N, C-alpha and C positions, 0 to 999 in steps of 0.2 A: 647793664654793659660792661662784658669784661674787659679791664684793659692792660695791657700791659707794656709800665712806663719803663723805660731805659733811664736811667740815670736819674732816678729816684732820690737820691739824697744828695745832688747839688743845688745852684742859687735857686733853680728855676723849681727840679725835682721835688725837694723836703719841703717845699710851700704848694704845691701842686698836686701832689699825695693827698693831703688830708682834707681838701676840697672834692677832688676826687671820691673818697670813701665817704664823706656829708651830704654829696649828691646820689648814694645809694651804688654804687658801682662798685665791681668787685675788680680789686687793683694789684696787679702782681709788682711788683719795683726792684729792680737790678739795683746792685752792688758792686764792687770789685772787692770791697774791703768786707771781711767777718766780722768784723768789730762795729760795723754800719748797720749791719742787718738788723738789731735791735729794735734801731732807731725807723726802720721801716717799718715792723708788727707794732711796735708804740703808737705810731698814726695809721693802723687800719689796715695797712698793704701786707699781702703776703711778700716774707722776702725771698732774691733768688740773687745769691752770690754767683756771678758768671762775668767773665770777661769777653767783650762785645767781639774782642781778636780772635778766641776759641770759637769758630763758625761752629761746630759740632754741638759741643758745649748748648749755645746760646741755642742752634737751633732747637736741642732737644727742650731747654726749659720752655722754648716756648710754643711749640707743639704741645707740650704737657700741660699748660697752661691755660688749653686753646681759646685766645684772646679775639673778640670780635673788634680791638683796636690796638694797634701797634703804636704809641707814644716816643720818639724820637727825643730824647731830650740832654743826650748825650753832647758833652765839648770833652776838651782836657787844656784845659786853663790852671796858672799857678793862681795861688791867694792873693799876691804882691803882682800888682798889673806891671810895676817896673820889669817884670821879668817874662811879660809875654813872649817880648821876641826870643829867648830860648826856647820855648813852645811851642812856636809857627807852626814845624812840621808837624808836631805828636796830635794838634788841633786838626789839623789837614788831614794826618792819617784817619780821625772818627771821620772827617766830612765823607773819604774817600772810602775807604776799608768798613770801617765801622759801620756804614749805612748801606755799604752792600752786604753787608751779613745781615744787618735787621732786616733788608730787605727781601734777602733770600729767604730768611726764618718765618719769615710775616708770611712769605705766600705758601709757605712748606707748613704753615696753619692752617692757612684758609682765611685767615683773617679780612673780615670786610673792608677795613681802614686803614691807612695809615697818615699820620702825621710826622712832619722833623722840626726842629728850631733851627731857622739862619738868619739873619742878620740883614739889619736895612739900610746900610751902609756900605761901599763897595773900599775892600779893605785894602791897601795898597799891596802891589805885587802878589794879592790871594786871589784877587777875582775869579781865576778859572776856576778853582779848585772850589769856588762859593758854587759858581754855575752849574758845573758837574754835580754838584752834592743836589741844587736844586731840580735842575733836568732827571735826578736818577729818579726822586720824588715823583715829582709829575708822570712819570713815565708808566707808573703804574697806577695811576689814578688817586693820589695822595696828595693834601694837604701842604704847603710849604708856610710855615708861620715865621716871617721877617720880624723879629724885635728890635726894637729902636736898645740905645744902650739905655742899660739898668743904673737906677738910682736907686738910693734906699739902703737900709740896711743889709749888712751883709755882701754887698754889691763893691766895685769897684769906687763908686762915689756915694760914701756912705752920709756925708754932710751937702752934699753941692751937688748942681745940677750940670751933666756934662751937655755939649751943643747938641743938637737935631740932629737927628733923629733918636728920640731917648723916650723912656717911659720909665713910671715906677717901679718895680719890682711888683708890690703885689698888686697891683693896677696889671702890668702884665701877664698875671700868672691868675688873676679875675677873669679876665679876657679869654683865656686859652681852652676853658674850661667849655666854654658854649658851641667852641670849633670840632668837639667830638664829633658832629652829625655836617662838618661845613663840605659843601661839594669841592672836588677837586680845583687846585688853584693857589694860587699867591694871597696870601693875608699879611697885610701891614700892621705890626700894631705897634703906634707910635704917639706920641701928645701931637696935639694940632700944633706947628710952627705958632709961635707967638707967647705959647703959654709956658 
């Protein structure tokens, strides 16, 4: 399968890319940073340096790769959780304009399936943005992956577990791979309460 992975150097994408390659898929992975392109190549992917807000460039990249699946793992979050409030508008823009651009490019490329990262909790004051993001994905027959709060290495909770809904980052990534062929709908990836 040919997979276009938007957000290949993020917390999820950097772990997902080698799993997809190991499963025999051909993967193009995006980054905005030319310096990060080599990490995508080293993991077995084809690096694509582009910005999701450059609609024409993004469309050209996706159409040129001819993916079967577009996998949206983009966020715009800071490394430091204390700075999340500063990044709310930027992350909302990824969910609105970024998702819209990815959907338009996937359609132009004739991709058969579209999957997008979302969250399994209701963020204060952001519910409308999250709902609109999810509705846009579902409207094209895509799959919404609602992840619990990540914990483990490289997350906001490296040494402790957040409240529910939550999921270990490596478990979340492993459980994402089989969703490549999931039917349209919403999938929640989170630990069972009590675990």
